[in-house]
LUMDREN-284158 format. One record per residue (C-alpha): residue number from 1; residue in three letters; x, y, z. Coordinates in steps of 0.2 Angstrom, whole numbers, padded with zeros to 4 digits, m for minus. Layout:
N
[atom NUM "ALA" [X Y Z]]
...
end
This chain:
425
[atom 1 "MET" [0001 0001 m0002]]
[atom 2 "SER" [0008 0018 m0007]]
[atom 3 "SER" [0004 0034 m0002]]
[atom 4 "LYS" [0004 0052 m0010]]
[atom 5 "PHE" [0001 0069 m0006]]
[atom 6 "LEU" [m0011 0080 m0017]]
[atom 7 "ILE" [m0006 0100 m0011]]
[atom 8 "GLU" [m0014 0116 m0018]]
[atom 9 "GLY" [0000 0128 m0018]]
[atom 10 "LEU" [m0005 0147 m0009]]
[atom 11 "ALA" [0007 0154 m0026]]
[atom 12 "GLY" [0016 0164 m0015]]
[atom 13 "ALA" [0002 0170 m0003]]
[atom 14 "ARG" [0007 0170 0016]]
[atom 15 "THR" [m0008 0163 0023]]
[atom 16 "LEU" [m0005 0151 0036]]
[atom 17 "GLN" [m0007 0154 0050]]
[atom 18 "GLY" [m0009 0146 0070]]
[atom 19 "THR" [0002 0133 0080]]
[atom 20 "ILE" [0010 0120 0072]]
[atom 21 "PRO" [0017 0107 0088]]
[atom 22 "VAL" [0034 0099 0086]]
[atom 23 "ARG" [0035 0079 0091]]
[atom 24 "GLY" [0048 0068 0098]]
[atom 25 "ALA" [0063 0068 0091]]
[atom 26 "LYS" [0068 0055 0078]]
[atom 27 "ASN" [0086 0055 0078]]
[atom 28 "ALA" [0084 0054 0098]]
[atom 29 "VAL" [0073 0040 0100]]
[atom 30 "LEU" [0079 0027 0090]]
[atom 31 "LYS" [0096 0027 0098]]
[atom 32 "SER" [0086 0029 0115]]
[atom 33 "MET" [0078 0012 0110]]
[atom 34 "ALA" [0093 0003 0105]]
[atom 35 "ALA" [0100 0008 0121]]
[atom 36 "ALA" [0088 m0003 0129]]
[atom 37 "LEU" [0098 m0016 0127]]
[atom 38 "LEU" [0111 m0009 0140]]
[atom 39 "PHE" [0097 m0013 0154]]
[atom 40 "ASP" [0093 m0027 0164]]
[atom 41 "GLY" [0073 m0024 0166]]
[atom 42 "PRO" [0059 m0013 0155]]
[atom 43 "VAL" [0065 0003 0149]]
[atom 44 "ALA" [0049 0016 0146]]
[atom 45 "LEU" [0050 0030 0135]]
[atom 46 "THR" [0039 0045 0132]]
[atom 47 "ASN" [0035 0058 0118]]
[atom 48 "VAL" [0039 0044 0105]]
[atom 49 "PRO" [0033 0051 0087]]
[atom 50 "GLN" [0023 0040 0078]]
[atom 51 "ILE" [0034 0038 0065]]
[atom 52 "GLU" [0040 0025 0052]]
[atom 53 "ASP" [0056 0023 0059]]
[atom 54 "VAL" [0051 0021 0075]]
[atom 55 "ALA" [0041 0005 0068]]
[atom 56 "ARG" [0056 m0002 0059]]
[atom 57 "MET" [0068 m0002 0075]]
[atom 58 "SER" [0053 m0009 0087]]
[atom 59 "GLU" [0053 m0025 0074]]
[atom 60 "LEU" [0072 m0025 0072]]
[atom 61 "LEU" [0071 m0025 0092]]
[atom 62 "VAL" [0060 m0039 0091]]
[atom 63 "GLY" [0068 m0048 0080]]
[atom 64 "LEU" [0083 m0048 0092]]
[atom 65 "GLY" [0071 m0055 0104]]
[atom 66 "ALA" [0064 m0041 0117]]
[atom 67 "ARG" [0047 m0035 0120]]
[atom 68 "VAL" [0040 m0018 0113]]
[atom 69 "GLU" [0024 m0012 0117]]
[atom 70 "HIS" [0017 0003 0112]]
[atom 71 "ALA" [0004 0015 0118]]
[atom 72 "SER" [m0002 0033 0115]]
[atom 73 "GLY" [0015 0043 0113]]
[atom 74 "SER" [0024 0029 0124]]
[atom 75 "CYS" [0034 0013 0121]]
[atom 76 "THR" [0043 0000 0133]]
[atom 77 "ILE" [0055 m0009 0129]]
[atom 78 "ASP" [0060 m0025 0140]]
[atom 79 "PRO" [0076 m0034 0134]]
[atom 80 "ARG" [0077 m0048 0147]]
[atom 81 "SER" [0071 m0060 0132]]
[atom 82 "ALA" [0084 m0054 0120]]
[atom 83 "SER" [0093 m0067 0115]]
[atom 84 "SER" [0097 m0066 0095]]
[atom 85 "THR" [0111 m0057 0089]]
[atom 86 "ASP" [0109 m0056 0071]]
[atom 87 "ILE" [0102 m0040 0065]]
[atom 88 "ASP" [0090 m0041 0050]]
[atom 89 "GLU" [0096 m0039 0034]]
[atom 90 "ARG" [0079 m0033 0027]]
[atom 91 "LEU" [0075 m0021 0042]]
[atom 92 "ALA" [0092 m0016 0044]]
[atom 93 "ARG" [0093 m0009 0027]]
[atom 94 "THR" [0078 0003 0029]]
[atom 95 "LEU" [0086 0015 0041]]
[atom 96 "ARG" [0103 0020 0045]]
[atom 97 "ALA" [0100 0022 0063]]
[atom 98 "SER" [0102 0000 0063]]
[atom 99 "ILE" [0117 0002 0063]]
[atom 100 "VAL" [0117 0008 0084]]
[atom 101 "LEU" [0111 m0008 0088]]
[atom 102 "SER" [0127 m0016 0086]]
[atom 103 "GLY" [0135 m0006 0100]]
[atom 104 "PRO" [0123 m0013 0113]]
[atom 105 "VAL" [0120 m0030 0106]]
[atom 106 "LEU" [0139 m0032 0105]]
[atom 107 "ALA" [0142 m0025 0123]]
[atom 108 "ARG" [0129 m0036 0129]]
[atom 109 "PHE" [0132 m0052 0122]]
[atom 110 "GLY" [0151 m0053 0117]]
[atom 111 "LYS" [0144 m0054 0097]]
[atom 112 "VAL" [0134 m0045 0085]]
[atom 113 "SER" [0132 m0049 0065]]
[atom 114 "PHE" [0122 m0034 0053]]
[atom 115 "PRO" [0122 m0028 0036]]
[atom 116 "HIS" [0127 m0013 0030]]
[atom 117 "PRO" [0114 0000 0034]]
[atom 118 "GLY" [0102 0007 0023]]
[atom 119 "GLY" [0091 0023 0024]]
[atom 120 "ASP" [0091 0036 0013]]
[atom 121 "VAL" [0103 0041 m0003]]
[atom 122 "ILE" [0111 0054 m0001]]
[atom 123 "GLY" [0129 0050 m0002]]
[atom 124 "PRO" [0142 0036 0004]]
[atom 125 "ARG" [0141 0031 0022]]
[atom 126 "PRO" [0157 0024 0025]]
[atom 127 "ILE" [0155 0013 0045]]
[atom 128 "ASP" [0174 0012 0044]]
[atom 129 "MET" [0173 0022 0061]]
[atom 130 "PHE" [0163 0009 0070]]
[atom 131 "ILE" [0172 m0007 0064]]
[atom 132 "GLU" [0186 0002 0070]]
[atom 133 "GLY" [0181 0009 0088]]
[atom 134 "PHE" [0177 m0010 0091]]
[atom 135 "GLN" [0192 m0017 0086]]
[atom 136 "LYS" [0200 m0002 0097]]
[atom 137 "LEU" [0190 m0011 0110]]
[atom 138 "GLY" [0195 m0026 0108]]
[atom 139 "ALA" [0185 m0037 0096]]
[atom 140 "GLU" [0186 m0045 0080]]
[atom 141 "VAL" [0178 m0041 0065]]
[atom 142 "GLY" [0175 m0052 0049]]
[atom 143 "PHE" [0166 m0048 0034]]
[atom 144 "SER" [0156 m0063 0022]]
[atom 145 "GLN" [0142 m0064 0014]]
[atom 146 "GLU" [0137 m0046 0013]]
[atom 147 "ARG" [0136 m0046 0033]]
[atom 148 "TYR" [0148 m0041 0047]]
[atom 149 "SER" [0153 m0055 0062]]
[atom 150 "VAL" [0160 m0044 0078]]
[atom 151 "SER" [0166 m0054 0093]]
[atom 152 "ALA" [0173 m0051 0108]]
[atom 153 "PRO" [0172 m0067 0118]]
[atom 154 "LYS" [0181 m0062 0133]]
[atom 155 "GLY" [0172 m0045 0135]]
[atom 156 "LEU" [0177 m0027 0128]]
[atom 157 "LYS" [0191 m0019 0135]]
[atom 158 "GLY" [0192 0002 0138]]
[atom 159 "ALA" [0201 0011 0126]]
[atom 160 "GLU" [0205 0028 0119]]
[atom 161 "ILE" [0198 0033 0101]]
[atom 162 "PHE" [0199 0047 0091]]
[atom 163 "PHE" [0187 0049 0076]]
[atom 164 "ARG" [0194 0055 0060]]
[atom 165 "PHE" [0177 0064 0056]]
[atom 166 "VAL" [0164 0069 0069]]
[atom 167 "SER" [0150 0057 0067]]
[atom 168 "VAL" [0134 0057 0078]]
[atom 169 "THR" [0130 0038 0075]]
[atom 170 "ALA" [0148 0033 0077]]
[atom 171 "THR" [0148 0042 0093]]
[atom 172 "GLU" [0131 0036 0101]]
[atom 173 "THR" [0136 0018 0094]]
[atom 174 "ILE" [0153 0017 0101]]
[atom 175 "MET" [0149 0027 0118]]
[atom 176 "MET" [0136 0013 0121]]
[atom 177 "ALA" [0146 m0003 0119]]
[atom 178 "ALA" [0160 0006 0130]]
[atom 179 "VAL" [0146 0007 0143]]
[atom 180 "LEU" [0149 m0009 0147]]
[atom 181 "ALA" [0166 m0011 0143]]
[atom 182 "GLN" [0180 m0017 0156]]
[atom 183 "GLY" [0188 0001 0161]]
[atom 184 "THR" [0188 0016 0153]]
[atom 185 "THR" [0185 0022 0136]]
[atom 186 "VAL" [0189 0039 0132]]
[atom 187 "LEU" [0182 0046 0114]]
[atom 188 "LYS" [0190 0060 0105]]
[atom 189 "ASN" [0182 0072 0090]]
[atom 190 "VAL" [0165 0067 0093]]
[atom 191 "ALA" [0151 0074 0089]]
[atom 192 "MET" [0140 0086 0102]]
[atom 193 "GLU" [0121 0086 0096]]
[atom 194 "PRO" [0110 0089 0110]]
[atom 195 "GLU" [0103 0072 0106]]
[atom 196 "ILE" [0119 0064 0111]]
[atom 197 "VAL" [0118 0075 0128]]
[atom 198 "GLU" [0100 0067 0131]]
[atom 199 "LEU" [0105 0050 0130]]
[atom 200 "ALA" [0120 0052 0141]]
[atom 201 "GLU" [0112 0062 0153]]
[atom 202 "PHE" [0097 0047 0153]]
[atom 203 "LEU" [0109 0031 0155]]
[atom 204 "ASN" [0120 0040 0169]]
[atom 205 "ARG" [0103 0042 0180]]
[atom 206 "CYS" [0105 0022 0177]]
[atom 207 "GLY" [0119 0018 0183]]
[atom 208 "ALA" [0131 0025 0168]]
[atom 209 "LYS" [0147 0035 0170]]
[atom 210 "ILE" [0149 0043 0156]]
[atom 211 "THR" [0157 0061 0158]]
[atom 212 "GLY" [0160 0077 0143]]
[atom 213 "ALA" [0143 0072 0132]]
[atom 214 "GLY" [0142 0090 0123]]
[atom 215 "THR" [0160 0093 0122]]
[atom 216 "PRO" [0172 0085 0109]]
[atom 217 "THR" [0178 0074 0120]]
[atom 218 "ILE" [0166 0061 0131]]
[atom 219 "THR" [0173 0047 0144]]
[atom 220 "VAL" [0165 0032 0148]]
[atom 221 "VAL" [0169 0022 0166]]
[atom 222 "GLY" [0160 0003 0163]]
[atom 223 "GLY" [0151 m0006 0171]]
[atom 224 "ALA" [0138 m0020 0173]]
[atom 225 "LEU" [0119 m0020 0166]]
[atom 226 "LEU" [0111 m0003 0167]]
[atom 227 "ARG" [0092 m0002 0181]]
[atom 228 "SER" [0079 0011 0176]]
[atom 229 "GLU" [0072 0008 0193]]
[atom 230 "GLY" [0055 0018 0185]]
[atom 231 "ALA" [0064 0031 0179]]
[atom 232 "THR" [0056 0035 0160]]
[atom 233 "LEU" [0066 0046 0145]]
[atom 234 "GLN" [0055 0060 0140]]
[atom 235 "THR" [0061 0061 0120]]
[atom 236 "MET" [0068 0080 0117]]
[atom 237 "PRO" [0059 0090 0104]]
[atom 238 "ASP" [0062 0088 0085]]
[atom 239 "ARG" [0075 0101 0081]]
[atom 240 "ILE" [0074 0097 0066]]
[atom 241 "GLU" [0055 0097 0064]]
[atom 242 "ALA" [0055 0114 0073]]
[atom 243 "GLY" [0067 0121 0060]]
[atom 244 "THR" [0057 0115 0046]]
[atom 245 "PHE" [0040 0122 0050]]
[atom 246 "VAL" [0050 0136 0055]]
[atom 247 "LEU" [0057 0141 0037]]
[atom 248 "LEU" [0041 0137 0030]]
[atom 249 "GLY" [0030 0149 0042]]
[atom 250 "ALA" [0045 0162 0036]]
[atom 251 "LEU" [0038 0156 0014]]
[atom 252 "ALA" [0022 0154 0017]]
[atom 253 "ALA" [0012 0162 0034]]
[atom 254 "SER" [0005 0177 0041]]
[atom 255 "GLU" [0010 0170 0058]]
[atom 256 "LEU" [0015 0155 0064]]
[atom 257 "THR" [0018 0148 0079]]
[atom 258 "ILE" [0029 0134 0083]]
[atom 259 "THR" [0026 0123 0100]]
[atom 260 "ASP" [0032 0110 0112]]
[atom 261 "CYS" [0051 0115 0104]]
[atom 262 "ASN" [0067 0120 0110]]
[atom 263 "PRO" [0071 0137 0103]]
[atom 264 "THR" [0090 0134 0111]]
[atom 265 "HIS" [0092 0121 0099]]
[atom 266 "CYS" [0087 0131 0082]]
[atom 267 "GLU" [0100 0147 0087]]
[atom 268 "MET" [0109 0145 0071]]
[atom 269 "LEU" [0094 0144 0060]]
[atom 270 "ILE" [0086 0158 0070]]
[atom 271 "GLU" [0100 0169 0066]]
[atom 272 "LEU" [0101 0166 0048]]
[atom 273 "LEU" [0085 0170 0045]]
[atom 274 "ARG" [0083 0185 0056]]
[atom 275 "ASP" [0100 0192 0045]]
[atom 276 "SER" [0088 0187 0028]]
[atom 277 "GLY" [0075 0200 0036]]
[atom 278 "VAL" [0061 0188 0044]]
[atom 279 "GLU" [0052 0192 0060]]
[atom 280 "ILE" [0054 0178 0074]]
[atom 281 "THR" [0051 0177 0093]]
[atom 282 "THR" [0055 0165 0106]]
[atom 283 "THR" [0047 0159 0123]]
[atom 284 "ALA" [0056 0146 0132]]
[atom 285 "SER" [0047 0131 0122]]
[atom 286 "SER" [0040 0141 0107]]
[atom 287 "ILE" [0044 0150 0091]]
[atom 288 "THR" [0033 0160 0082]]
[atom 289 "VAL" [0038 0168 0064]]
[atom 290 "ARG" [0029 0181 0055]]
[atom 291 "GLY" [0035 0182 0037]]
[atom 292 "LYS" [0041 0196 0029]]
[atom 293 "THR" [0047 0203 0011]]
[atom 294 "PRO" [0058 0205 0003]]
[atom 295 "LEU" [0067 0191 0008]]
[atom 296 "LYS" [0087 0195 0011]]
[atom 297 "PRO" [0098 0182 0001]]
[atom 298 "LEU" [0112 0170 0013]]
[atom 299 "GLN" [0128 0161 0011]]
[atom 300 "ILE" [0127 0146 0021]]
[atom 301 "ARG" [0140 0130 0024]]
[atom 302 "THR" [0132 0115 0034]]
[atom 303 "HIS" [0141 0109 0048]]
[atom 304 "GLU" [0141 0099 0064]]
[atom 305 "TYR" [0130 0105 0077]]
[atom 306 "PRO" [0129 0118 0084]]
[atom 307 "GLY" [0132 0124 0064]]
[atom 308 "PHE" [0119 0123 0053]]
[atom 309 "ALA" [0112 0105 0051]]
[atom 310 "THR" [0111 0095 0035]]
[atom 311 "ASP" [0096 0090 0037]]
[atom 312 "LEU" [0089 0106 0036]]
[atom 313 "GLN" [0100 0110 0020]]
[atom 314 "PRO" [0084 0106 0008]]
[atom 315 "PRO" [0069 0115 0015]]
[atom 316 "MET" [0081 0130 0018]]
[atom 317 "VAL" [0086 0128 0000]]
[atom 318 "VAL" [0068 0130 m0005]]
[atom 319 "TYR" [0068 0146 0006]]
[atom 320 "LEU" [0081 0153 m0002]]
[atom 321 "THR" [0072 0150 m0020]]
[atom 322 "GLN" [0060 0165 m0013]]
[atom 323 "ALA" [0077 0176 m0006]]
[atom 324 "GLU" [0081 0191 m0017]]
[atom 325 "GLY" [0096 0191 m0024]]
[atom 326 "GLU" [0109 0176 m0025]]
[atom 327 "SER" [0113 0163 m0011]]
[atom 328 "THR" [0126 0149 m0010]]
[atom 329 "MET" [0124 0133 m0001]]
[atom 330 "PHE" [0139 0121 0001]]
[atom 331 "GLU" [0135 0105 0011]]
[atom 332 "THR" [0149 0099 0019]]
[atom 333 "ILE" [0142 0084 0027]]
[atom 334 "TRP" [0135 0072 0013]]
[atom 335 "GLY" [0143 0073 m0004]]
[atom 336 "GLY" [0126 0069 m0012]]
[atom 337 "ARG" [0113 0077 m0004]]
[atom 338 "LEU" [0110 0091 m0019]]
[atom 339 "ASN" [0104 0079 m0031]]
[atom 340 "TYR" [0086 0084 m0025]]
[atom 341 "THR" [0089 0101 m0033]]
[atom 342 "GLN" [0085 0095 m0049]]
[atom 343 "ASP" [0067 0095 m0045]]
[atom 344 "LEU" [0065 0112 m0039]]
[atom 345 "ILE" [0073 0118 m0057]]
[atom 346 "GLN" [0059 0109 m0064]]
[atom 347 "MET" [0047 0119 m0055]]
[atom 348 "GLY" [0054 0135 m0058]]
[atom 349 "ALA" [0069 0138 m0048]]
[atom 350 "ASP" [0084 0146 m0051]]
[atom 351 "ILE" [0097 0134 m0046]]
[atom 352 "THR" [0116 0132 m0052]]
[atom 353 "LEU" [0124 0114 m0045]]
[atom 354 "TRP" [0143 0119 m0047]]
[atom 355 "ASN" [0149 0104 m0039]]
[atom 356 "PRO" [0141 0088 m0028]]
[atom 357 "GLN" [0143 0100 m0014]]
[atom 358 "GLN" [0141 0118 m0019]]
[atom 359 "ILE" [0126 0126 m0026]]
[atom 360 "SER" [0120 0146 m0029]]
[atom 361 "ILE" [0102 0149 m0029]]
[atom 362 "LYS" [0094 0166 m0038]]
[atom 363 "GLY" [0077 0173 m0033]]
[atom 364 "PRO" [0065 0175 m0031]]
[atom 365 "THR" [0058 0164 m0042]]
[atom 366 "PRO" [0042 0159 m0044]]
[atom 367 "LEU" [0039 0139 m0041]]
[atom 368 "HIS" [0025 0129 m0051]]
[atom 369 "ALA" [0015 0112 m0045]]
[atom 370 "ARG" [0023 0100 m0055]]
[atom 371 "ASN" [0022 0078 m0049]]
[atom 372 "LEU" [0037 0074 m0038]]
[atom 373 "GLN" [0043 0058 m0030]]
[atom 374 "SER" [0049 0060 m0012]]
[atom 375 "PRO" [0070 0053 m0012]]
[atom 376 "ASP" [0072 0056 0007]]
[atom 377 "ILE" [0065 0060 0022]]
[atom 378 "ARG" [0072 0077 0021]]
[atom 379 "ALA" [0070 0081 0003]]
[atom 380 "GLY" [0054 0076 0005]]
[atom 381 "LEU" [0047 0087 0015]]
[atom 382 "ALA" [0056 0100 0006]]
[atom 383 "PHE" [0048 0095 m0009]]
[atom 384 "LEU" [0030 0098 0003]]
[atom 385 "MET" [0036 0115 0006]]
[atom 386 "ALA" [0042 0119 m0012]]
[atom 387 "ALA" [0022 0112 m0017]]
[atom 388 "ALA" [0015 0124 m0003]]
[atom 389 "VAL" [0025 0141 m0009]]
[atom 390 "ALA" [0020 0136 m0029]]
[atom 391 "ASP" [0004 0137 m0040]]
[atom 392 "GLY" [m0007 0125 m0045]]
[atom 393 "THR" [m0008 0107 m0037]]
[atom 394 "SER" [0007 0098 m0036]]
[atom 395 "GLN" [0008 0077 m0031]]
[atom 396 "ILE" [0021 0069 m0020]]
[atom 397 "ASP" [0025 0052 m0022]]
[atom 398 "HIS" [0034 0039 m0012]]
[atom 399 "VAL" [0028 0047 0006]]
[atom 400 "TYR" [0035 0033 0015]]
[atom 401 "HIS" [0050 0042 0015]]
[atom 402 "ILE" [0042 0058 0022]]
[atom 403 "ASP" [0031 0045 0035]]
[atom 404 "ARG" [0049 0039 0043]]
[atom 405 "GLY" [0052 0054 0050]]
[atom 406 "TYR" [0035 0066 0053]]
[atom 407 "GLU" [0022 0061 0061]]
[atom 408 "ALA" [0004 0065 0052]]
[atom 409 "ILE" [0012 0078 0044]]
[atom 410 "GLU" [m0003 0082 0032]]
[atom 411 "GLU" [m0014 0082 0047]]
[atom 412 "ARG" [m0003 0096 0055]]
[atom 413 "LEU" [m0003 0104 0042]]
[atom 414 "ALA" [m0019 0105 0036]]
[atom 415 "LYS" [m0024 0114 0055]]
[atom 416 "VAL" [m0013 0130 0050]]
[atom 417 "GLY" [m0021 0130 0033]]
[atom 418 "LEU" [m0012 0121 0020]]
[atom 419 "ASN" [m0024 0112 0007]]
[atom 420 "ILE" [m0014 0095 0009]]
[atom 421 "LYS" [m0023 0077 0008]]
[atom 422 "ARG" [m0017 0059 0008]]
[atom 423 "GLU" [m0022 0047 m0005]]
[atom 424 "ILE" [m0019 0029 m0002]]
[atom 425 "ALA" [m0016 0019 m0017]]
end
């Protein structure tokens, strides 16, 4: 069963208004679910978004033998029945986050087998840092029949590990493996995203000894299985979703308030948009955007947190098509992430692709309705934004990609005035 979105564009009008809530962070909850394998009993998560990637991670955990129960906005994972160490290939190839399971499984059982992870097609995603991290922790690694086999029959041992590149998933995966290792592990040149801080703080509440999360160096003193003892982890708001709604408001709203979010996680975006002429006010948990014209062009370079997030690059490019003058976007994280811009050009955008990682955008240019196919989570949502700005009715196919990261997106956008409906084939 497949779905498509039909969006009646606003033809540049700024008519969206009201409030739109942010759900729990996809990039946080998937790692928290994997971390449940480090516990000796049930782990309860709240503010869990009802998205396809959460469903796939649940299936992966069940495949390992864990019990997973979902209620409205919550999830309880009991790892005590987990016994398998083979991560399902079919499911693992549907999402990149499957790789983070390898750390907890290896730490708990002394071995793990997994395929190369899948997910969005946005450029090469090597896992050499994961493999090297496991080896430095004392594990042996083999590769046969398209699967990696990692084993540490005598347990993992603490080590000093320097990451050649900053990687969120590698940081989280090796950090979790080190929680059950013998001795002290020092991770250097790590990612500093708030999702990592949230995970470390929760693990510490349950018995882990992690320091330095949110800085370039994390130290983990290994120990025994963790105990939640009734503690629950409330998933932080999704900063990428919040930022996307802010951009949509700047383009198509008279006044739009994004609620249930943390504006401090969006500071780079907010400052850029203010420089571009957008009126933005914030409270402790909300962001209000008032669309203004004209919009000034921007020169942006994606960067690891707290820099401009690569996941906000596609919706920002849509925004820049409506700014006056020439903007530039330099994508430093993923080599293939600008491929979607060819579809924006077909909609009327004036975009020049100088190389796989750099484009210039001249605007403002009217966008026109078009039939599109969502290539990945973030570009799919960017297409939805472009359709909202365009004249005419656009159709977006393969919306499963959008559903992977955004809960009931059409329902929330309809409530603030966008004419959008889902059709199921």
